[in-house]
N, CA, C, O and the ligand as a Tripos MOL2 file, in Angstrom:
@<TRIPOS>MOLECULE
protein
  273   271    69     0     0
PROTEIN
NO_CHARGES

@<TRIPOS>ATOM
      1 N          86.5240   18.9330   25.1090 N.3       1 MET1
      2 CA         86.9870   18.3640   23.8170 C.3       1 MET1
      3 C          87.1040   16.6800   24.0400 C.2       1 MET1
      4 O          87.8480   16.1790   24.8830 O.2       1 MET1
      5 N          86.4390   16.0900   23.3470 N.am      2 GLY2
      6 CA         86.3160   14.5400   23.6130 C.3       2 GLY2
      7 C          87.5610   13.9950   22.5780 C.2       2 GLY2
      8 O          88.3980   14.6940   22.0070 O.2       2 GLY2
      9 N          87.4090   12.6010   22.5320 N.am      3 TRP3
     10 CA         88.4650   12.0170   21.7780 C.3       3 TRP3
     11 C          88.3350   12.1270   20.3100 C.2       3 TRP3
     12 O          89.2860   12.1670   19.5300 O.2       3 TRP3
     13 N          86.9820   12.1760   19.9700 N.am      4 LYS4
     14 CA         86.4840   12.1770   18.7460 C.3       4 LYS4
     15 C          87.0950   13.5850   17.9600 C.2       4 LYS4
     16 O          87.7420   13.5180   16.9150 O.2       4 LYS4
     17 N          86.8270   14.6250   18.5310 N.am      5 SER5
     18 CA         87.3890   15.9940   17.8720 C.3       5 SER5
     19 C          88.7440   16.0150   18.1320 C.2       5 SER5
     20 O          89.4440   16.6730   17.3620 O.2       5 SER5
     21 N          89.2980   15.3960   19.1180 N.am      6 ALA6
     22 CA         90.8070   15.6380   19.2770 C.3       6 ALA6
     23 C          91.4210   14.7770   18.1540 C.2       6 ALA6
     24 O          92.5010   15.1000   17.6600 O.2       6 ALA6
     25 N          90.7390   13.6750   17.7420 N.am      7 GLY7
     26 CA         91.4130   12.9750   16.6800 C.3       7 GLY7
     27 C          91.2600   13.7210   15.4180 C.2       7 GLY7
     28 O          92.2300   13.6570   14.6630 O.2       7 GLY7
     29 N          90.3040   14.3770   15.0500 N.am      8 ASP8
     30 CA         90.0200   15.3040   14.1520 C.3       8 ASP8
     31 C          90.9000   16.2890   13.7780 C.2       8 ASP8
     32 O          91.3440   16.4840   12.6460 O.2       8 ASP8
     33 N          91.1780   17.0240   14.9890 N.am      9 VAL9
     34 CA         92.3060   17.9310   14.9720 C.3       9 VAL9
     35 C          93.6150   17.5290   14.5010 C.2       9 VAL9
     36 O          94.2590   18.1320   13.6430 O.2       9 VAL9
     37 N          94.0110   16.3670   15.1720 N.am     10 PHE10
     38 CA         95.2010   15.7130   15.1320 C.3      10 PHE10
     39 C          95.4490   15.1330   13.7150 C.2      10 PHE10
     40 O          96.6130   14.9460   13.3630 O.2      10 PHE10
     41 N          94.3850   14.8280   12.8540 N.am     11 ALA11
     42 CA         94.5450   14.3620   11.6240 C.3      11 ALA11
     43 C          94.4220   15.6430   10.5920 C.2      11 ALA11
     44 O          94.9310   15.5250    9.4770 O.2      11 ALA11
     45 N          93.8960   16.6010   10.8760 N.am     12 SER12
     46 CA         94.0110   17.7780   10.0320 C.3      12 SER12
     47 C          95.3250   18.4530   10.3120 C.2      12 SER12
     48 O          95.8520   19.0030    9.3450 O.2      12 SER12
     49 N          95.9100   18.5030   11.4080 N.am     13 GLY13
     50 CA         97.1110   18.9330   11.5730 C.3      13 GLY13
     51 C          98.0810   18.1560   10.6570 C.2      13 GLY13
     52 O          98.8700   18.7550    9.9260 O.2      13 GLY13
     53 N          98.0110   16.8930   10.7080 N.am     14 PHE14
     54 CA         98.9110   16.2110   10.0710 C.3      14 PHE14
     55 C          98.8220   16.2290    8.4690 C.2      14 PHE14
     56 O          99.8210   16.2130    7.7510 O.2      14 PHE14
     57 N          97.6130   16.2620    8.0390 N.am     15 VAL15
     58 CA         97.2620   16.5320    6.7310 C.3      15 VAL15
     59 C          98.0560   17.7690    6.0650 C.2      15 VAL15
     60 O          98.6610   17.7460    4.9930 O.2      15 VAL15
     61 N          97.8980   18.9480    7.0300 N.am     16 LEU16
     62 CA         98.3630   19.9580    6.6190 C.3      16 LEU16
     63 C         100.1550   19.9970    6.5210 C.2      16 LEU16
     64 O         100.8320   20.5010    5.6250 O.2      16 LEU16
     65 N         100.5500   19.3960    7.5730 N.am     17 LEU17
     66 CA        101.8900   19.2990    7.6790 C.3      17 LEU17
     67 C         102.4820   18.3820    6.6110 C.2      17 LEU17
     68 O         103.6060   18.6540    6.1900 O.2      17 LEU17
     69 N         101.7950   17.2650    6.1100 N.am     18 GLY18
     70 CA        102.2460   16.5290    5.1540 C.3      18 GLY18
     71 C         102.1160   16.9810    3.7270 C.2      18 GLY18
     72 O         102.8710   16.6020    2.8310 O.2      18 GLY18
     73 N         100.9700   17.9340    3.5480 N.am     19 LEU19
     74 CA        101.0370   18.8350    2.3480 C.3      19 LEU19
     75 C         101.9310   19.8000    2.2180 C.2      19 LEU19
     76 O         102.2870   20.1780    1.1020 O.2      19 LEU19
     77 N         102.4280   20.3460    3.3940 N.am     20 THR20
     78 CA        103.4060   21.3030    3.3270 C.3      20 THR20
     79 C         104.8510   20.7410    3.0220 C.2      20 THR20
     80 O         105.6210   21.2540    2.2100 O.2      20 THR20
     81 N         105.1070   19.6520    3.7600 N.am     21 LEU21
     82 CA        106.3160   18.8540    3.5820 C.3      21 LEU21
     83 C         106.4740   18.4320    1.9480 C.2      21 LEU21
     84 O         107.5180   18.5850    1.3140 O.2      21 LEU21
     85 N         105.4430   17.9710    1.4970 N.am     22 ALA22
     86 CA        105.5520   17.2300    0.1450 C.3      22 ALA22
     87 C         105.6580   18.3250   -0.7770 C.2      22 ALA22
     88 O         106.1640   18.0740   -1.8700 O.2      22 ALA22
     89 N         105.2460   19.5790   -0.5160 N.am     23 ALA23
     90 CA        105.4430   20.6610   -1.3890 C.3      23 ALA23
     91 C         106.6630   21.2350   -1.6210 C.2      23 ALA23
     92 O         106.9590   21.8890   -2.6210 O.2      23 ALA23
     93 N         107.4210   20.9670   -0.6160 N.am     24 ARG24
     94 CA        108.7960   21.6160   -0.7290 C.3      24 ARG24
     95 C         109.5770   21.0280   -1.7530 C.2      24 ARG24
     96 O         109.4340   19.8260   -1.9780 O.2      24 ARG24
     97 N         110.5580   21.8520   -2.5470 N.am     25 PRO25
     98 CA        111.5450   21.5030   -3.5500 C.3      25 PRO25
     99 C         112.5190   20.5920   -3.0660 C.2      25 PRO25
    100 O         112.8880   20.7760   -1.9060 O.2      25 PRO25
    101 N         113.0810   19.5260   -3.7830 N.am     26 PRO26
    102 CA        113.8930   18.7790   -3.4340 C.3      26 PRO26
    103 C         115.1500   19.6360   -2.8080 C.2      26 PRO26
    104 O         115.3790   20.7780   -3.2060 O.2      26 PRO26
    105 N         115.9310   19.0100   -1.8200 N.am     27 ASP27
    106 CA        117.1470   19.5700   -1.2350 C.3      27 ASP27
    107 C         118.3120   18.8010   -0.9810 C.2      27 ASP27
    108 O         118.4090   17.6730   -1.4650 O.2      27 ASP27
    109 N         119.1350   19.2500   -0.3280 N.am     28 LYS28
    110 CA        120.4410   18.2300   -0.2730 C.3      28 LYS28
    111 C         120.1680   16.9230    0.5880 C.2      28 LYS28
    112 O         120.8140   15.8960    0.3810 O.2      28 LYS28
    113 N         119.2990   16.9960    1.4480 N.am     29 ASN29
    114 CA        118.9640   15.6510    2.1700 C.3      29 ASN29
    115 C         118.0490   14.9780    1.4250 C.2      29 ASN29
    116 O         117.9870   13.7860    1.7270 O.2      29 ASN29
    117 N         117.2750   15.3430    0.5060 N.am     30 HIS30
    118 CA        116.1230   14.6580   -0.2180 C.3      30 HIS30
    119 C         116.1320   15.1250   -1.6640 C.2      30 HIS30
    120 O         115.2700   15.8970   -2.0840 O.2      30 HIS30
    121 N         117.1920   14.6120   -2.4830 N.am     31 PRO31
    122 CA        117.4270   15.1070   -3.6870 C.3      31 PRO31
    123 C         116.1970   14.6160   -4.5850 C.2      31 PRO31
    124 O         115.9780   15.1930   -5.6500 O.2      31 PRO31
    125 N         115.5100   13.7050   -4.2220 N.am     32 TYR32
    126 CA        114.2890   13.3110   -5.1560 C.3      32 TYR32
    127 C         112.9410   13.9920   -4.8410 C.2      32 TYR32
    128 O         111.8650   13.7000   -5.3620 O.2      32 TYR32
    129 N         113.1710   15.0010   -3.8560 N.am     33 GLY33
    130 CA        111.9090   15.8250   -3.4460 C.3      33 GLY33
    131 C         111.4660   15.1970   -2.2040 C.2      33 GLY33
    132 O         112.1230   14.3560   -1.5910 O.2      33 GLY33
    133 N         110.0000   15.7690   -1.7640 N.am     34 HIS34
    134 CA        109.4410   15.4170   -0.6660 C.3      34 HIS34
    135 C         108.0610   14.6080   -1.0190 C.2      34 HIS34
    136 O         107.1190   14.6790   -0.2300 O.2      34 HIS34
    137 N         107.9700   13.9060   -2.1180 N.am     35 GLY35
    138 CA        106.4380   13.5260   -2.3740 C.3      35 GLY35
    139 C         106.0650   12.5370   -1.3830 C.2      35 GLY35
    140 O         104.8930   12.4160   -1.0250 O.2      35 GLY35
    141 N         107.1780   11.6950   -0.8400 N.am     36 ARG36
    142 CA        106.8490   10.5960    0.0190 C.3      36 ARG36
    143 C         106.2130   10.9770    1.3760 C.2      36 ARG36
    144 O         105.6330   10.1610    2.0920 O.2      36 ARG36
    145 N         106.3700   12.2870    1.6680 N.am     37 ALA37
    146 CA        106.0800   12.6760    2.9390 C.3      37 ALA37
    147 C         104.3760   12.5750    2.9500 C.2      37 ALA37
    148 O         103.7650   12.4120    4.0060 O.2      37 ALA37
    149 N         103.8360   12.6670    1.9090 N.am     38 GLU38
    150 CA        102.4320   12.6710    1.7280 C.3      38 GLU38
    151 C         101.9040   11.0590    2.3190 C.2      38 GLU38
    152 O         101.0060   10.8610    3.1380 O.2      38 GLU38
    153 N         102.7640   10.0170    1.6250 N.am     39 THR39
    154 CA        102.3510    8.7350    1.9260 C.3      39 THR39
    155 C         102.5420    8.4960    3.2720 C.2      39 THR39
    156 O         101.5990    7.9230    3.8180 O.2      39 THR39
    157 N         103.6430    8.8150    4.0750 N.am     40 LEU40
    158 CA        104.0330    8.7970    5.2600 C.3      40 LEU40
    159 C         102.9120    9.2650    6.2320 C.2      40 LEU40
    160 O         102.4190    8.5640    7.1160 O.2      40 LEU40
    161 N         102.5930   10.5010    5.9520 N.am     41 THR41
    162 CA        101.4770   11.2190    6.4820 C.3      41 THR41
    163 C         100.2280   10.5060    6.6220 C.2      41 THR41
    164 O          99.6800   10.4450    7.7230 O.2      41 THR41
    165 N          99.7140    9.9390    5.5480 N.am     42 GLY42
    166 CA         98.5660    9.0000    5.4270 C.3      42 GLY42
    167 C          98.6840    7.9270    6.3240 C.2      42 GLY42
    168 O          97.7160    7.5600    6.9900 O.2      42 GLY42
    169 N          99.8060    7.3830    6.4010 N.am     43 LEU43
    170 CA        100.0640    6.2500    7.2440 C.3      43 LEU43
    171 C          99.9200    6.5680    8.6510 C.2      43 LEU43
    172 O          99.2440    5.8720    9.4090 O.2      43 LEU43
    173 N         100.5980    7.6960    9.0400 N.am     44 LEU44
    174 CA        100.4120    8.1840   10.4500 C.3      44 LEU44
    175 C          99.1890    8.5630   10.9650 C.2      44 LEU44
    176 O          98.8930    8.5340   12.1590 O.2      44 LEU44
    177 N          98.3410    8.9900    9.8730 N.am     45 ILE45
    178 CA         97.0020    9.5250   10.3140 C.3      45 ILE45
    179 C          96.1680    8.3240   10.6120 C.2      45 ILE45
    180 O          95.3940    8.3600   11.5680 O.2      45 ILE45
    181 N          96.2830    7.1510    9.7820 N.am     46 GLY46
    182 CA         95.7700    6.0950    9.8090 C.3      46 GLY46
    183 C          95.8550    5.4360   11.1150 C.2      46 GLY46
    184 O          94.8570    5.1080   11.7560 O.2      46 GLY46
    185 N          97.1180    5.2390   11.5150 N.am     47 LEU47
    186 CA         97.7130    4.7320   12.7480 C.3      47 LEU47
    187 C          97.0430    5.4810   13.9430 C.2      47 LEU47
    188 O          96.4390    4.9600   14.8800 O.2      47 LEU47
    189 N          97.2740    6.8220   13.7210 N.am     48 GLY48
    190 CA         96.7590    7.6500   14.8730 C.3      48 GLY48
    191 C          95.1850    7.4460   15.0690 C.2      48 GLY48
    192 O          94.7300    7.2090   16.1880 O.2      48 GLY48
    193 N          94.4910    7.5320   14.1050 N.am     49 LEU49
    194 CA         92.9760    7.2680   14.2740 C.3      49 LEU49
    195 C          92.4660    5.8840   14.8720 C.2      49 LEU49
    196 O          91.5280    5.6580   15.6350 O.2      49 LEU49
    197 N          93.5050    4.9280   14.2030 N.am     50 THR50
    198 CA         93.0870    3.5850   14.7510 C.3      50 THR50
    199 C          93.3460    3.4030   16.2150 C.2      50 THR50
    200 O          92.6260    2.7630   16.9820 O.2      50 THR50
    201 N          94.5630    4.0970   16.5500 N.am     51 ALA51
    202 CA         94.7600    4.1760   18.0910 C.3      51 ALA51
    203 C          93.7140    4.9410   18.9810 C.2      51 ALA51
    204 O          93.4290    4.5600   20.1160 O.2      51 ALA51
    205 N          93.1360    6.1020   18.3520 N.am     52 ALA52
    206 CA         92.1420    6.7720   18.8050 C.3      52 ALA52
    207 C          90.7760    5.9190   19.0020 C.2      52 ALA52
    208 O          90.0120    6.0070   19.9640 O.2      52 ALA52
    209 N          90.6730    5.2570   18.1170 N.am     53 GLY53
    210 CA         89.3640    4.3100   18.0560 C.3      53 GLY53
    211 C          89.4070    3.2400   19.0930 C.2      53 GLY53
    212 O          88.4440    2.8960   19.7800 O.2      53 GLY53
    213 N          90.6980    2.7100   19.1470 N.am     54 ALA54
    214 CA         90.7350    1.6620   20.0010 C.3      54 ALA54
    215 C          90.7320    2.1720   21.5730 C.2      54 ALA54
    216 O          90.2310    1.4740   22.4540 O.2      54 ALA54
    217 N          91.2890    3.3470   21.8180 N.am     55 LEU55
    218 CA         91.1770    3.9900   23.0580 C.3      55 LEU55
    219 C          89.5810    4.2060   23.3140 C.2      55 LEU55
    220 O          89.0790    3.8350   24.3750 O.2      55 LEU55
    221 N          88.8630    4.7810   22.3570 N.am     56 ILE56
    222 CA         87.4190    4.9650   22.7500 C.3      56 ILE56
    223 C          86.8070    3.6010   22.8770 C.2      56 ILE56
    224 O          85.8910    3.5600   23.6990 O.2      56 ILE56
    225 N          87.0700    2.5380   22.3030 N.am     57 SER57
    226 CA         86.2800    1.2310   22.6060 C.3      57 SER57
    227 C          86.6490    0.8480   23.7270 C.2      57 SER57
    228 O          85.7810    0.4050   24.4780 O.2      57 SER57
    229 N          88.0010    0.9010   24.1700 N.am     58 TYR58
    230 CA         88.4650    0.4220   25.4680 C.3      58 TYR58
    231 C          87.8190    1.1650   26.5160 C.2      58 TYR58
    232 O          87.3820    0.5090   27.4610 O.2      58 TYR58
    233 N          87.6780    2.4340   26.5220 N.am     59 ASP59
    234 CA         87.0720    3.1250   27.5510 C.3      59 ASP59
    235 C          85.5130    2.8390   27.7990 C.2      59 ASP59
    236 O          85.0030    2.6920   28.9090 O.2      59 ASP59
    237 N          84.8190    2.7840   26.5090 N.am     60 SER60
    238 CA         83.1650    2.3550   26.4270 C.3      60 SER60
    239 C          83.2660    0.9830   27.1030 C.2      60 SER60
    240 O          82.4840    0.8010   28.0360 O.2      60 SER60
    241 N          84.0690    0.0320   26.7950 N.am     61 LEU61
    242 CA         83.9000   -1.3940   27.3690 C.3      61 LEU61
    243 C          84.2310   -1.2650   28.9620 C.2      61 LEU61
    244 O          83.5110   -1.8020   29.8050 O.2      61 LEU61
    245 N          85.3070   -0.5570   29.2690 N.am     62 ARG62
    246 CA         85.6050   -0.4270   30.6840 C.3      62 ARG62
    247 C          84.3680    0.1030   31.4880 C.2      62 ARG62
    248 O          83.8730   -0.4330   32.4790 O.2      62 ARG62
    249 N          83.9770    1.2180   30.8940 N.am     63 ARG63
    250 CA         82.7650    1.7490   31.5970 C.3      63 ARG63
    251 C          81.3570    0.7950   31.6150 C.2      63 ARG63
    252 O          80.4620    0.9410   32.4480 O.2      63 ARG63
    253 N          81.3480    0.0140   30.7660 N.am     64 LEU64
    254 CA         80.1710   -0.8790   30.7900 C.3      64 LEU64
    255 C          80.4700   -1.8820   31.7540 C.2      64 LEU64
    256 O          79.5160   -2.3840   32.3490 O.2      64 LEU64
    257 N          81.7070   -2.2880   32.0310 N.am     65 GLY65
    258 CA         81.9450   -3.3790   32.9710 C.3      65 GLY65
    259 C          81.9690   -2.8950   34.3190 C.2      65 GLY65
    260 O          81.6830   -3.6400   35.2560 O.2      65 GLY65
    261 N          82.3040   -1.6500   34.4810 N.am     66 SER66
    262 CA         82.3300   -0.8540   35.8240 C.3      66 SER66
    263 C          80.7660   -0.9240   36.4670 C.2      66 SER66
    264 O          80.4680   -1.0940   37.6490 O.2      66 SER66
    265 N          79.8770   -0.7420   35.3290 N.am     67 ARG67
    266 CA         78.4650   -0.4520   35.8710 C.3      67 ARG67
    267 C          77.7110   -1.6480   36.0550 C.2      67 ARG67
    268 O          76.6050   -1.5600   36.5890 O.2      67 ARG67
    269 N          78.1830   -2.8250   35.6640 N.am     68 ALA68
    270 CA         77.6830   -4.0580   35.8640 C.3      68 ALA68
    271 C          77.7180   -4.6460   37.3580 C.2      68 ALA68
    272 O          77.2720   -5.7700   37.5890 O.2      68 ALA68
    273 ZN        114.4740   17.6730    2.6930 Zn       69 ZN69
@<TRIPOS>BOND
     1     1     2 1
     2     2     3 1
     3     3     4 2
     4     3     5 am
     5     5     6 1
     6     6     7 1
     7     7     8 2
     8     7     9 am
     9     9    10 1
    10    10    11 1
    11    11    12 2
    12    11    13 am
    13    13    14 1
    14    14    15 1
    15    15    16 2
    16    15    17 am
    17    17    18 1
    18    18    19 1
    19    19    20 2
    20    19    21 am
    21    21    22 1
    22    22    23 1
    23    23    24 2
    24    23    25 am
    25    25    26 1
    26    26    27 1
    27    27    28 2
    28    27    29 am
    29    29    30 1
    30    30    31 1
    31    31    32 2
    32    31    33 am
    33    33    34 1
    34    34    35 1
    35    35    36 2
    36    35    37 am
    37    37    38 1
    38    38    39 1
    39    39    40 2
    40    39    41 am
    41    41    42 1
    42    42    43 1
    43    43    44 2
    44    43    45 am
    45    45    46 1
    46    46    47 1
    47    47    48 2
    48    47    49 am
    49    49    50 1
    50    50    51 1
    51    51    52 2
    52    51    53 am
    53    53    54 1
    54    54    55 1
    55    55    56 2
    56    55    57 am
    57    57    58 1
    58    58    59 1
    59    59    60 2
    60    59    61 am
    61    61    62 1
    62    62    63 1
    63    63    64 2
    64    63    65 am
    65    65    66 1
    66    66    67 1
    67    67    68 2
    68    67    69 am
    69    69    70 1
    70    70    71 1
    71    71    72 2
    72    71    73 am
    73    73    74 1
    74    74    75 1
    75    75    76 2
    76    75    77 am
    77    77    78 1
    78    78    79 1
    79    79    80 2
    80    79    81 am
    81    81    82 1
    82    82    83 1
    83    83    84 2
    84    83    85 am
    85    85    86 1
    86    86    87 1
    87    87    88 2
    88    87    89 am
    89    89    90 1
    90    90    91 1
    91    91    92 2
    92    91    93 am
    93    93    94 1
    94    94    95 1
    95    95    96 2
    96    95    97 am
    97    97    98 1
    98    98    99 1
    99    99   100 2
   100    99   101 am
   101   101   102 1
   102   102   103 1
   103   103   104 2
   104   103   105 am
   105   105   106 1
   106   106   107 1
   107   107   108 2
   108   107   109 am
   109   109   110 1
   110   110   111 1
   111   111   112 2
   112   111   113 am
   113   113   114 1
   114   114   115 1
   115   115   116 2
   116   115   117 am
   117   117   118 1
   118   118   119 1
   119   119   120 2
   120   119   121 am
   121   121   122 1
   122   122   123 1
   123   123   124 2
   124   123   125 am
   125   125   126 1
   126   126   127 1
   127   127   128 2
   128   127   129 am
   129   129   130 1
   130   130   131 1
   131   131   132 2
   132   131   133 am
   133   133   134 1
   134   134   135 1
   135   135   136 2
   136   135   137 am
   137   137   138 1
   138   138   139 1
   139   139   140 2
   140   139   141 am
   141   141   142 1
   142   142   143 1
   143   143   144 2
   144   143   145 am
   145   145   146 1
   146   146   147 1
   147   147   148 2
   148   147   149 am
   149   149   150 1
   150   150   151 1
   151   151   152 2
   152   151   153 am
   153   153   154 1
   154   154   155 1
   155   155   156 2
   156   155   157 am
   157   157   158 1
   158   158   159 1
   159   159   160 2
   160   159   161 am
   161   161   162 1
   162   162   163 1
   163   163   164 2
   164   163   165 am
   165   165   166 1
   166   166   167 1
   167   167   168 2
   168   167   169 am
   169   169   170 1
   170   170   171 1
   171   171   172 2
   172   171   173 am
   173   173   174 1
   174   174   175 1
   175   175   176 2
   176   175   177 am
   177   177   178 1
   178   178   179 1
   179   179   180 2
   180   179   181 am
   181   181   182 1
   182   182   183 1
   183   183   184 2
   184   183   185 am
   185   185   186 1
   186   186   187 1
   187   187   188 2
   188   187   189 am
   189   189   190 1
   190   190   191 1
   191   191   192 2
   192   191   193 am
   193   193   194 1
   194   194   195 1
   195   195   196 2
   196   195   197 am
   197   197   198 1
   198   198   199 1
   199   199   200 2
   200   199   201 am
   201   201   202 1
   202   202   203 1
   203   203   204 2
   204   203   205 am
   205   205   206 1
   206   206   207 1
   207   207   208 2
   208   207   209 am
   209   209   210 1
   210   210   211 1
   211   211   212 2
   212   211   213 am
   213   213   214 1
   214   214   215 1
   215   215   216 2
   216   215   217 am
   217   217   218 1
   218   218   219 1
   219   219   220 2
   220   219   221 am
   221   221   222 1
   222   222   223 1
   223   223   224 2
   224   223   225 am
   225   225   226 1
   226   226   227 1
   227   227   228 2
   228   227   229 am
   229   229   230 1
   230   230   231 1
   231   231   232 2
   232   231   233 am
   233   233   234 1
   234   234   235 1
   235   235   236 2
   236   235   237 am
   237   237   238 1
   238   238   239 1
   239   239   240 2
   240   239   241 am
   241   241   242 1
   242   242   243 1
   243   243   244 2
   244   243   245 am
   245   245   246 1
   246   246   247 1
   247   247   248 2
   248   247   249 am
   249   249   250 1
   250   250   251 1
   251   251   252 2
   252   251   253 am
   253   253   254 1
   254   254   255 1
   255   255   256 2
   256   255   257 am
   257   257   258 1
   258   258   259 1
   259   259   260 2
   260   259   261 am
   261   261   262 1
   262   262   263 1
   263   263   264 2
   264   263   265 am
   265   265   266 1
   266   266   267 1
   267   267   268 2
   268   267   269 am
   269   269   270 1
   270   270   271 1
   271   271   272 2
@<TRIPOS>SUBSTRUCTURE
     1 MET1         2 RESIDUE 1 A MET
     2 GLY2         6 RESIDUE 1 A GLY
     3 TRP3        10 RESIDUE 1 A TRP
     4 LYS4        14 RESIDUE 1 A LYS
     5 SER5        18 RESIDUE 1 A SER
     6 ALA6        22 RESIDUE 1 A ALA
     7 GLY7        26 RESIDUE 1 A GLY
     8 ASP8        30 RESIDUE 1 A ASP
     9 VAL9        34 RESIDUE 1 A VAL
    10 PHE10       38 RESIDUE 1 A PHE
    11 ALA11       42 RESIDUE 1 A ALA
    12 SER12       46 RESIDUE 1 A SER
    13 GLY13       50 RESIDUE 1 A GLY
    14 PHE14       54 RESIDUE 1 A PHE
    15 VAL15       58 RESIDUE 1 A VAL
    16 LEU16       62 RESIDUE 1 A LEU
    17 LEU17       66 RESIDUE 1 A LEU
    18 GLY18       70 RESIDUE 1 A GLY
    19 LEU19       74 RESIDUE 1 A LEU
    20 THR20       78 RESIDUE 1 A THR
    21 LEU21       82 RESIDUE 1 A LEU
    22 ALA22       86 RESIDUE 1 A ALA
    23 ALA23       90 RESIDUE 1 A ALA
    24 ARG24       94 RESIDUE 1 A ARG
    25 PRO25       98 RESIDUE 1 A PRO
    26 PRO26      102 RESIDUE 1 A PRO
    27 ASP27      106 RESIDUE 1 A ASP
    28 LYS28      110 RESIDUE 1 A LYS
    29 ASN29      114 RESIDUE 1 A ASN
    30 HIS30      118 RESIDUE 1 A HIS
    31 PRO31      122 RESIDUE 1 A PRO
    32 TYR32      126 RESIDUE 1 A TYR
    33 GLY33      130 RESIDUE 1 A GLY
    34 HIS34      134 RESIDUE 1 A HIS
    35 GLY35      138 RESIDUE 1 A GLY
    36 ARG36      142 RESIDUE 1 A ARG
    37 ALA37      146 RESIDUE 1 A ALA
    38 GLU38      150 RESIDUE 1 A GLU
    39 THR39      154 RESIDUE 1 A THR
    40 LEU40      158 RESIDUE 1 A LEU
    41 THR41      162 RESIDUE 1 A THR
    42 GLY42      166 RESIDUE 1 A GLY
    43 LEU43      170 RESIDUE 1 A LEU
    44 LEU44      174 RESIDUE 1 A LEU
    45 ILE45      178 RESIDUE 1 A ILE
    46 GLY46      182 RESIDUE 1 A GLY
    47 LEU47      186 RESIDUE 1 A LEU
    48 GLY48      190 RESIDUE 1 A GLY
    49 LEU49      194 RESIDUE 1 A LEU
    50 THR50      198 RESIDUE 1 A THR
    51 ALA51      202 RESIDUE 1 A ALA
    52 ALA52      206 RESIDUE 1 A ALA
    53 GLY53      210 RESIDUE 1 A GLY
    54 ALA54      214 RESIDUE 1 A ALA
    55 LEU55      218 RESIDUE 1 A LEU
    56 ILE56      222 RESIDUE 1 A ILE
    57 SER57      226 RESIDUE 1 A SER
    58 TYR58      230 RESIDUE 1 A TYR
    59 ASP59      234 RESIDUE 1 A ASP
    60 SER60      238 RESIDUE 1 A SER
    61 LEU61      242 RESIDUE 1 A LEU
    62 ARG62      246 RESIDUE 1 A ARG
    63 ARG63      250 RESIDUE 1 A ARG
    64 LEU64      254 RESIDUE 1 A LEU
    65 GLY65      258 RESIDUE 1 A GLY
    66 SER66      262 RESIDUE 1 A SER
    67 ARG67      266 RESIDUE 1 A ARG
    68 ALA68      270 RESIDUE 1 A ALA
    69 ZN69       273 GROUP 0 **** ****
């Protein structure tokens, strides 16, 4: 499994988690509900995919460098 598919699985898992959390009714700790979980999840996915992309780029550049 490469970085790309690992990133996809990671993102899908977080989307599912975010939707599940956002769908929960308000409780004692979160009297206004959990709608913001979706926003946070989107942010986390963005950060995660950015990090994965940076790692892929770094890996490619390093391989290019070692071949020269
Ligand atoms: Zn809660």
